[in-house]
C-alpha positions in Angstrom: -26.2 -12.8 -6.0 -24.9 -14.4 -9.2 -21.9 -12.8 -10.9 -19.8 -14.1 -13.7 -16.3 -15.2 -12.9 -14.9 -12.1 -14.5 -17.2 -9.8 -12.6 -16.4 -11.6 -9.3 -12.7 -11.2 -10.0 -13.1 -7.5 -10.9 -15.1 -7.0 -7.6 -12.4 -8.8 -5.7 -9.6 -6.6 -7.3 -11.6 -3.4 -6.7 -11.2 -4.1 -3.0 -7.6 -5.2 -3.4 -8.5 -8.8 -2.6 -9.9 -7.9 0.8 -13.2 -8.3 2.6 -15.1 -5.0 2.4 -15.9 -5.1 6.1 -12.9 -6.5 8.0 -10.2 -6.1 5.4 -8.9 -9.7 5.6 -7.4 -11.1 2.4 -10.1 -13.1 0.6 -9.4 -16.6 -0.7 -9.6 -17.3 -4.4 -12.9 -19.0 -3.7 -15.3 -19.2 -0.8 -16.3 -15.5 -0.4 -19.6 -13.8 -1.0 -20.6 -10.9 -3.2 -23.2 -8.8 -1.3 -25.4 -6.0 -2.4 -25.4 -3.0 -0.2 -26.7 0.5 -0.8 -24.8 2.7 -3.3 -24.6 5.3 -0.6 -21.9 3.1 1.0 -19.9 2.1 -2.0 -19.8 2.9 -5.7 -21.7 0.2 -7.5 -23.4 -1.1 -4.4 -21.8 -4.5 -4.4 -19.0 -5.6 -2.0 -16.9 -8.8 -1.5 -17.4 -10.3 2.0 -15.5 -13.0 3.8 -17.5 -16.0 5.2 -16.9 -14.9 8.8 -18.2 -11.3 8.3 -21.2 -12.7 6.2 -22.1 -15.1 9.0 -21.9 -12.5 11.8 -23.6 -9.8 9.8 -26.5 -11.9 8.6 -29.1 -9.7 6.9 -28.2 -6.5 8.8 -27.3 -3.3 7.1 -23.8 -1.9 7.4 -24.9 0.4 10.2 -26.7 -2.4 12.1 -23.6 -4.5 11.6 -21.4 -1.7 13.0 -23.7 -1.5 16.1 -23.5 -5.3 16.5 -19.7 -5.2 16.5 -19.6 -2.3 18.9 -21.4 -4.5 21.5 -18.7 -7.2 21.3 -16.4 -5.8 24.0 -19.2 -5.3 26.5 -20.3 -8.9 25.8 -16.8 -10.2 26.3 -16.5 -8.3 29.5 -19.7 -9.8 30.8 -19.2 -13.4 29.7 -15.5 -14.1 29.1 -13.1 -14.7 32.0 -10.3 -15.1 29.4 -11.0 -11.6 28.1 -11.1 -10.1 31.6 -7.9 -11.8 32.5 -6.2 -10.6 29.3 -7.3 -7.0 30.2 -6.0 -7.4 33.7 -2.5 -8.3 32.4 -2.6 -5.6 29.7 -2.7 -8.0 26.8 -5.8 -6.3 25.3 -7.4 -2.9 25.9 -10.9 -2.0 24.7 -11.3 1.2 22.7 -14.4 3.3 22.5 -14.1 4.2 18.8 -16.6 4.0 16.0 -16.2 0.8 14.0 -14.7 1.7 10.6 -15.0 -0.8 7.8 -12.3 -1.6 5.3 -14.3 0.0 2.4 -14.3 3.2 4.3 -10.5 3.3 4.4 -9.9 2.4 0.8 -9.2 4.8 -2.0 -11.7 5.0 -4.8 -14.3 2.7 -3.2 -16.3 4.9 -1.0 -18.2 7.7 -2.8 -17.0 10.4 -0.3 -13.9 9.8 1.7 -13.9 10.8 5.4 -11.1 13.0 6.7 -9.5 10.0 8.3 -9.5 8.0 5.0 -7.9 11.0 3.2 -5.1 11.1 5.8 -4.3 7.4 5.2 -3.9 7.8 1.4 -0.2 8.0 1.4 2.1 6.4 -1.2 1.9 2.8 0.2 -0.5 0.3 -1.3 -3.8 -0.5 0.4 -2.6 -4.0 1.2 0.5 -2.5 2.9 -1.8 -0.2 4.9 -4.0 -3.1 5.9 -0.9 -5.0 7.2 0.2 -2.0 9.2 -3.3 -1.7 10.6 -3.3 -5.4 11.6 0.1 -5.0 13.3 -1.0 -2.0 15.3 -4.3 -3.6 16.3 -2.7 -6.7 17.8 -3.2 -5.5 21.4 -6.5 -3.7 20.9 -10.1 -4.7 20.4 
């Protein structure tokens, strides 16, 4: 998808400089603009980091969510490091629905979920992202 420099920067600012899926801060260059259905976000275009774009491939957001939900089971089956970290309480899997960054942001998702409305306090989106990252350090 080709966007002018000004439109790319406006898209990046719309999501507070973060990937629409994982919420990581995007670099000034080296991220993707991706078209998704307008039912997910207003305008139907989101900024995506290289990692999420690679993992997601051509899947829809719902298919990507299902793919991510399989990661803990896959790690349990194939990673001795993950199983060891679990045994020592360093990580703990959670059986929660994967929620993307665009679902937690104000003014991006056409209809906010109850959880997203609860998180719309006075702090900035970037501050909330940092708090989410700090709290998720021991969980997958």
